[in-house]
KOLNUVO-547872 format. One record per residue (C-alpha): residue number from 1; residue in one letter; x, y, z. Coordinates in steps of 0.02 Angstrom, whole numbers. Layout:
<nodes>
{nr->NUM; rest->a; u->X; v->Y; w->Z};
...
</nodes>
This chain:
<nodes>
{nr->1; rest->m; u->-703; v->-448; w->323};
{nr->2; rest->s; u->-733; v->-256; w->316};
{nr->3; rest->y; u->-707; v->-183; w->510};
{nr->4; rest->t; u->-843; v->-77; w->464};
{nr->5; rest->i; u->-1014; v->4; w->388};
{nr->6; rest->n; u->-968; v->111; w->277};
{nr->7; rest->r; u->-1070; v->282; w->139};
{nr->8; rest->m; u->-1010; v->402; w->57};
{nr->9; rest->f; u->-1100; v->587; w->14};
{nr->10; rest->k; u->-1062; v->708; w->-131};
{nr->11; rest->d; u->-1102; v->866; w->-155};
{nr->12; rest->t; u->-1096; v->890; w->65};
{nr->13; rest->t; u->-1037; v->971; w->195};
{nr->14; rest->l; u->-949; v->883; w->362};
{nr->15; rest->e; u->-1083; v->992; w->445};
{nr->16; rest->d; u->-1240; v->923; w->334};
{nr->17; rest->i; u->-1182; v->751; w->389};
{nr->18; rest->d; u->-1134; v->747; w->542};
{nr->19; rest->a; u->-1299; v->822; w->594};
{nr->20; rest->r; u->-1374; v->684; w->497};
{nr->21; rest->t; u->-1265; v->577; w->571};
{nr->22; rest->r; u->-1322; v->622; w->745};
{nr->23; rest->a; u->-1495; v->623; w->681};
{nr->24; rest->a; u->-1508; v->466; w->606};
{nr->25; rest->l; u->-1402; v->363; w->774};
{nr->26; rest->s; u->-1518; v->467; w->885};
{nr->27; rest->d; u->-1682; v->376; w->781};
{nr->28; rest->n; u->-1595; v->209; w->814};
{nr->29; rest->g; u->-1548; v->195; w->1001};
{nr->30; rest->f; u->-1404; v->298; w->1014};
{nr->31; rest->g; u->-1318; v->449; w->1095};
{nr->32; rest->v; u->-1150; v->525; w->1048};
{nr->33; rest->l; u->-1022; v->532; w->1211};
{nr->34; rest->t; u->-896; v->583; w->1131};
{nr->35; rest->e; u->-837; v->686; w->972};
{nr->36; rest->i; u->-641; v->713; w->975};
{nr->37; rest->d; u->-605; v->842; w->808};
{nr->38; rest->v; u->-461; v->743; w->733};
{nr->39; rest->k; u->-417; v->902; w->613};
{nr->40; rest->v; u->-389; v->1018; w->769};
{nr->41; rest->t; u->-300; v->903; w->861};
{nr->42; rest->m; u->-166; v->846; w->739};
{nr->43; rest->k; u->-159; v->1072; w->709};
{nr->44; rest->k; u->-136; v->1088; w->876};
{nr->45; rest->k; u->-6; v->939; w->934};
{nr->46; rest->l; u->76; v->933; w->796};
{nr->47; rest->d; u->28; v->1070; w->663};
{nr->48; rest->v; u->11; v->977; w->532};
{nr->49; rest->e; u->-126; v->1015; w->428};
{nr->50; rest->m; u->-258; v->879; w->385};
{nr->51; rest->p; u->-473; v->843; w->279};
{nr->52; rest->a; u->-589; v->880; w->400};
{nr->53; rest->y; u->-578; v->717; w->513};
{nr->54; rest->r; u->-725; v->676; w->692};
{nr->55; rest->i; u->-751; v->534; w->800};
{nr->56; rest->l; u->-921; v->519; w->870};
{nr->57; rest->g; u->-914; v->400; w->1015};
{nr->58; rest->a; u->-1093; v->331; w->987};
{nr->59; rest->c; u->-1186; v->224; w->1119};
{nr->60; rest->n; u->-1336; v->129; w->1122};
{nr->61; rest->p; u->-1379; v->111; w->1317};
{nr->62; rest->k; u->-1478; v->-9; w->1323};
{nr->63; rest->m; u->-1358; v->-125; w->1204};
{nr->64; rest->a; u->-1220; v->-70; w->1293};
{nr->65; rest->y; u->-1271; v->-121; w->1481};
{nr->66; rest->h; u->-1326; v->-283; w->1419};
{nr->67; rest->a; u->-1143; v->-326; w->1333};
{nr->68; rest->i; u->-1070; v->-257; w->1475};
{nr->69; rest->g; u->-1173; v->-411; w->1616};
{nr->70; rest->i; u->-1139; v->-514; w->1498};
{nr->71; rest->e; u->-947; v->-471; w->1493};
{nr->72; rest->p; u->-891; v->-341; w->1625};
{nr->73; rest->r; u->-732; v->-275; w->1539};
{nr->74; rest->v; u->-816; v->-263; w->1358};
{nr->75; rest->g; u->-799; v->-74; w->1426};
{nr->76; rest->a; u->-654; v->-56; w->1363};
{nr->77; rest->m; u->-719; v->-60; w->1183};
{nr->78; rest->l; u->-842; v->39; w->1207};
{nr->79; rest->p; u->-933; v->138; w->1143};
{nr->80; rest->c; u->-959; v->116; w->963};
{nr->81; rest->n; u->-867; v->220; w->860};
{nr->82; rest->v; u->-930; v->312; w->693};
{nr->83; rest->i; u->-791; v->442; w->605};
{nr->84; rest->l; u->-852; v->587; w->452};
{nr->85; rest->r; u->-686; v->624; w->365};
{nr->86; rest->e; u->-671; v->701; w->203};
{nr->87; rest->v; u->-630; v->657; w->61};
{nr->88; rest->e; u->-616; v->707; w->-131};
{nr->89; rest->d; u->-788; v->682; w->-167};
{nr->90; rest->g; u->-855; v->729; w->-5};
{nr->91; rest->v; u->-869; v->677; w->149};
{nr->92; rest->e; u->-849; v->470; w->198};
{nr->93; rest->v; u->-935; v->388; w->367};
{nr->94; rest->s; u->-882; v->238; w->443};
{nr->95; rest->a; u->-919; v->158; w->593};
{nr->96; rest->i; u->-862; v->28; w->665};
{nr->97; rest->d; u->-949; v->-162; w->681};
{nr->98; rest->p; u->-982; v->-223; w->838};
{nr->99; rest->v; u->-942; v->-428; w->783};
{nr->100; rest->a; u->-788; v->-363; w->699};
{nr->101; rest->s; u->-710; v->-279; w->838};
{nr->102; rest->m; u->-756; v->-420; w->958};
{nr->103; rest->q; u->-695; v->-559; w->867};
{nr->104; rest->a; u->-564; v->-553; w->1003};
{nr->105; rest->i; u->-705; v->-594; w->1137};
{nr->106; rest->e; u->-732; v->-786; w->1161};
{nr->107; rest->n; u->-924; v->-784; w->1198};
{nr->108; rest->a; u->-1057; v->-802; w->1103};
{nr->109; rest->e; u->-1197; v->-698; w->1167};
{nr->110; rest->l; u->-1061; v->-557; w->1142};
{nr->111; rest->r; u->-1071; v->-598; w->970};
{nr->112; rest->a; u->-1267; v->-624; w->944};
{nr->113; rest->v; u->-1286; v->-444; w->1054};
{nr->114; rest->a; u->-1164; v->-362; w->953};
{nr->115; rest->g; u->-1239; v->-429; w->799};
{nr->116; rest->d; u->-1403; v->-343; w->872};
{nr->117; rest->v; u->-1292; v->-166; w->892};
{nr->118; rest->r; u->-1215; v->-193; w->697};
{nr->119; rest->d; u->-1377; v->-196; w->645};
{nr->120; rest->l; u->-1435; v->-41; w->714};
{nr->121; rest->l; u->-1292; v->44; w->650};
{nr->122; rest->e; u->-1311; v->-19; w->483};
{nr->123; rest->k; u->-1475; v->30; w->496};
{nr->124; rest->a; u->-1421; v->193; w->574};
{nr->125; rest->v; u->-1297; v->222; w->420};
{nr->126; rest->a; u->-1423; v->174; w->313};
{nr->127; rest->a; u->-1544; v->329; w->333};
{nr->128; rest->i; u->-1406; v->474; w->363};
</nodes>
């Protein structure tokens, strides 16, 4: 089982895909709570160069609230990360598959919520 939902974009920039990703997430009930520019961080901390790599911490508040109500410690696995990274042929977007990430928690009700979140993330990635 893949642990991410992926989509590749050719002949575009990371900034264009970033804007499109944020819009698609918003249209599907997600907000971006955190952003980590991994390229900048690695240059600053390790003085190494790497292609652009950005992590967006996306959250659907209704789904997060529901999940926390079912399993209070699930917050350790939130938010849903979406990465944007420059690759040889363009920009790849990868969103966490919540069903895969929640397999460690034995709770059928939580798995159902994870399935709903996966559906929303799949729609968002498809809409970019």
